[in-house]
C-alpha positions in Angstrom: 102.0 128.1 112.4 98.8 126.1 111.9 97.9 122.7 113.2 97.8 123.4 116.9 94.2 122.4 117.6 92.6 119.0 117.8 88.9 118.1 117.9 85.6 119.6 116.7 83.1 119.6 119.6 85.7 119.2 122.3 88.8 121.1 121.2 92.3 121.6 122.6 94.6 124.3 121.4 98.2 123.9 122.6 101.0 126.5 122.8 104.5 126.9 124.1 108.0 125.6 123.7 110.3 123.3 125.7 112.6 126.1 127.0 110.1 129.0 126.9 108.5 130.6 129.9 105.6 128.2 129.9 103.5 125.7 127.9 99.8 125.8 128.0 96.5 125.2 126.4 92.9 126.2 125.9 90.0 123.7 126.0 86.9 124.7 124.3 83.6 122.8 124.2 83.7 121.3 127.6 80.0 121.2 128.9 79.1 123.3 132.0 78.3 122.1 135.5 80.8 119.3 135.6 82.7 119.1 139.0 86.3 120.0 138.2 88.8 117.6 139.7 92.1 119.5 139.8 93.9 116.9 141.9 93.1 114.3 139.2 94.5 116.5 136.5 97.7 117.1 138.5 98.0 113.4 139.2 97.8 112.7 135.4 100.6 115.3 134.8 102.7 113.6 137.5 102.5 110.3 135.6 104.1 112.0 132.6 106.8 113.9 134.4 110.4 112.6 134.2 111.8 110.9 137.3 109.3 108.0 137.6 111.6 105.7 135.8 115.4 105.2 136.0 115.5 105.4 132.2 113.7 108.8 131.8 115.2 112.3 131.6 116.5 113.7 134.9 114.8 117.0 134.1 112.9 117.7 137.3 109.8 119.6 136.1 106.9 119.5 138.6 104.4 120.3 135.9 102.2 122.2 138.3 99.1 123.4 136.4 97.5 126.8 136.8 94.0 127.1 135.6 93.1 130.6 134.4 89.5 130.4 133.3 86.4 128.4 132.7 85.9 127.2 136.3 83.6 128.7 139.0 82.9 127.4 142.4 84.5 124.0 141.5 82.5 123.4 138.3 83.0 124.0 134.6 81.1 127.0 133.3 81.0 126.0 129.6 83.5 128.8 128.8 87.0 128.1 127.5 89.3 126.5 130.1 92.7 128.1 129.8 95.7 126.7 131.7 99.5 127.2 132.1 102.3 124.9 133.0 105.5 126.9 133.7 108.9 125.6 132.7 111.0 125.6 135.9 114.0 123.3 135.2 115.2 124.2 131.7 118.9 124.2 131.1 119.2 125.9 127.7 123.0 126.2 127.9 123.1 122.4 127.3 122.1 123.1 123.7 124.4 126.0 122.9 126.8 123.8 120.9 123.8 122.7 118.7 122.6 126.1 117.6 123.8 125.6 114.0 123.8 121.8 113.8 121.0 119.6 112.5 120.7 116.6 114.8 120.0 113.3 113.2 116.3 112.2 113.3 115.2 115.4 115.1 112.9 118.1 113.8 115.8 120.5 113.4 116.3 120.4 109.6 112.6 120.1 108.6 111.4 122.9 110.8 114.2 125.2 109.6 113.4 124.4 106.0 109.7 125.2 106.6 109.9 128.2 108.9 113.3 129.7 108.2 114.0 129.7 111.9 114.2 127.2 114.7 114.5 127.1 118.5 117.5 124.8 119.1 116.8 124.7 122.9 115.5 121.2 123.5 113.6 121.2 120.2 111.4 124.2 120.9 107.8 123.5 119.8 108.7 120.1 118.4 109.8 118.8 121.9 107.9 116.1 123.7 107.6 118.6 126.5 104.5 119.8 124.6 102.8 116.6 125.5 102.2 117.8 129.0 99.5 120.1 127.5 97.8 117.1 125.9 97.8 115.3 129.2 96.0 118.2 130.9 93.5 118.4 128.0 92.9 114.7 128.2 92.4 114.8 131.9 89.7 117.5 131.4 88.1 115.2 128.7 88.1 112.4 131.3 85.8 114.6 133.4 83.1 114.0 130.8 83.9 110.3 130.3 84.3 109.3 133.9 80.8 110.6 134.6 79.6 108.0 132.1 81.8 105.3 133.6 84.0 105.1 130.4 87.3 103.6 131.4 90.5 104.2 129.4 93.7 102.3 130.3 97.0 102.0 128.4 100.2 100.0 129.2 103.6 99.3 127.8 103.3 96.3 125.5 106.8 96.3 124.1 110.3 97.8 124.6 112.8 96.9 122.0 112.5 93.1 121.1 110.8 92.3 124.4 107.0 92.3 124.4 104.0 91.1 126.4 102.7 87.8 125.1 99.4 87.8 127.1 96.4 89.6 125.5 95.1 92.6 127.3 91.9 90.9 128.6 93.9 88.3 130.4 96.3 90.8 132.1 95.7 92.6 135.5 96.0 96.1 134.2 95.8 97.4 137.7 99.5 96.4 138.0 100.4 99.0 135.3 100.3 102.1 137.5 102.8 100.6 140.1 105.3 99.4 137.5 108.3 101.7 136.8 108.0 100.8 133.1 104.2 101.0 133.1 104.0 97.3 132.1 101.4 95.1 133.9 103.5 91.9 133.5 106.1 91.7 136.3 108.2 89.1 134.5 108.3 91.0 131.2 109.1 94.2 133.2 112.3 92.6 134.6 113.4 91.6 131.1 112.7 95.1 129.8 114.7 96.6 132.7 117.7 94.5 132.0 117.6 95.4 128.3 117.4 99.1 129.0 120.2 99.0 131.5 122.4 97.4 128.8 121.4 100.1 126.3 122.1 102.9 128.8 125.6 101.5 129.4 126.2 101.7 125.6 124.9 105.2 125.3 122.0 104.0 123.2 118.2 104.2 123.3 115.1 102.0 122.6 111.7 102.3 121.0 108.6 100.4 122.0 104.8 100.1 121.8 101.8 100.9 123.9 98.4 99.2 124.0 95.3 101.2 125.0 91.9 99.8 125.9 88.6 101.6 126.1 85.8 99.9 128.1 82.2 100.8 128.7 81.9 103.0 125.6 78.4 102.9 124.0 77.7 102.1 120.4 77.2 104.9 118.0 80.3 107.0 118.2 82.1 107.9 115.0 81.2 110.1 112.0 81.8 108.4 108.6 83.2 108.8 106.2 86.2 111.0 106.9 85.8 111.2 110.7 85.5 107.5 111.4 86.3 106.8 115.0 89.5 104.8 114.2 90.6 107.5 111.7 90.4 110.2 114.4 92.2 107.9 116.9 94.9 107.2 114.3 95.4 111.0 113.7 95.6 111.7 117.4 98.1 109.0 118.0 100.3 109.7 115.0 100.4 113.4 116.0 102.5 112.3 119.0 106.2 112.9 118.9 108.1 109.7 117.8 104.9 107.8 116.9 105.6 105.5 114.0 102.6 103.2 113.7 99.0 102.7 114.6 96.8 99.6 114.5 93.5 98.6 116.1 91.8 95.3 116.6 93.7 92.5 114.8 95.6 95.4 113.0 98.3 94.4 110.6 97.7 90.7 111.4 94.4 91.1 109.5 96.5 91.0 106.3 97.4 87.4 107.0 93.9 86.2 107.9 91.1 84.7 106.0 87.6 86.4 106.0 86.2 83.4 107.9 88.9 84.0 110.6 88.6 87.7 110.9 84.8 88.1 110.8 83.3 88.9 114.2 80.0 87.0 114.6 77.2 88.8 116.6 75.8 86.9 119.6 73.3 87.6 122.4 74.8 88.0 125.8 72.4 88.9 128.7 69.8 90.0 126.0 72.3 92.4 124.5 73.8 92.1 121.0 77.6 91.9 121.2 80.6 90.3 119.5 81.6 86.7 120.0 85.2 87.8 119.6 86.7 91.2 118.8 89.1 91.3 115.9 87.5 94.5 114.7 88.7 96.3 117.8 85.2 97.5 118.9 84.8 99.6 115.7 82.9 98.6 112.6 82.1 100.9 109.7 83.9 103.7 111.5 81.4 103.5 114.4 81.8 102.0 117.9 79.7 98.8 118.5 79.8 98.8 122.3 82.6 96.2 122.7 86.0 97.1 124.0 88.0 99.3 121.8 91.7 98.4 121.7 94.6 99.7 119.7 98.4 99.8 119.6 100.9 102.6 119.0 104.5 102.1 118.0 107.2 104.6 118.9 110.8 105.0 117.6 113.8 105.2 119.9 114.8 108.7 121.3 117.1 110.3 118.7 119.3 111.9 121.4 121.9 109.2 121.8 125.1 110.0 123.7 127.4 108.3 121.1 129.2 110.3 118.5 127.3 110.9 115.2 127.9 112.4 111.8 125.7 115.2 110.5 125.9 118.6 108.8 125.5 122.2 110.1 123.6 125.3 108.7 126.6 126.1 106.5 126.3 122.7 104.8 129.5 121.5 106.4 130.0 117.9 107.7 130.4 117.8 111.4 130.7 115.3 114.2 128.5 115.8 117.3 128.1 114.2 120.7 124.8 115.2 122.2 124.9 116.2 125.9 122.1 117.1 128.2 119.3 115.2 129.9 117.5 112.7 127.8 115.4 109.5 128.0 116.8 106.1 127.3 113.2 105.1 126.5 110.3 107.5 126.7 107.6 104.9 126.1 106.7 104.4 129.8 106.1 108.2 130.1 104.0 108.1 126.9 101.4 105.8 128.4 99.4 108.6 130.1 99.8 110.7 126.9 98.2 107.9 124.8 95.4 107.7 127.3 94.9 111.4 127.2 94.8 111.7 123.4 92.3 108.8 123.4 90.1 110.5 126.0 90.0 113.7 123.9 88.9 111.8 120.8 86.2 109.9 122.7 84.9 113.0 124.5 84.8 114.8 121.1 82.8 112.1 119.5 80.6 111.7 122.5 79.6 115.3 122.3 79.2 115.2 118.5 76.9 112.1 118.9 74.7 114.0 121.4 74.6 110.9 123.7 73.0 111.7 127.0 
């Protein structure tokens, strides 16, 4: 199975399955002599863990990370950083009835068609459980970016039909971390909560969207033509389970705009060249311009609904299923830190490739 590594200068290789012994990763390319903040990495993993929201899976994984290599006397050595996160609360028996059944909108059928075998226990390698590895990798990438005061912050912008109307620069993003739905707008959070409660009572699920903002990033990051900064961001975000769309800056609204509306005039502010506005999302020609980078990622609803559904089994027979087990009503709040982490790895990768000191 290929496709388990992301990045060129800063690389993460991920391994493991949802109900295996452990998941884990290897980070290669992290510079030496960076103070290693293990409590920060663990705190990031805790943000992704289920249990922080009444609408997340009740699976109680602590996601305690064990670092195996690449650290000496509290600093990175420049060697590969290998780590493990053991699976402690798997209940594989919940999936016994699904061994020969292709669940609607899961990876069951496509993976079986490609590999001739599949792990039916929680989706195996295709499970969102794998994103814990990405969070650990992103937290390590943050070690590089925090040293340069680069700030990455994401938040839930939409759940179902309910979305934040205020632009990111007018929100108090500090409210995000204390919100059970990772939304910085308290009024919108209440509406989202009511909507999810109604869906949960119906045995249904909801999708949503996340906005991510990168501040204090210098100009000059990005490698045209095929490794443009937004292209690598798009690939990173679209590699996430259930991701269905990516846009940056004015995004798809750009299709409705005139050139005179969309163009970003340059101005001088405190003797520095910057943008009068920022419909380009901080990226022009595939390269960062020094303004805020902001983008939005859309996610589909969790496919594991508790209502009865029609499908087929491995014997090509029509069957009716009712999925049991522990699943999210909406996993978008848990994905906020995952989006931040993927963004951090892309930024750290391009930072190192650019050779910026």
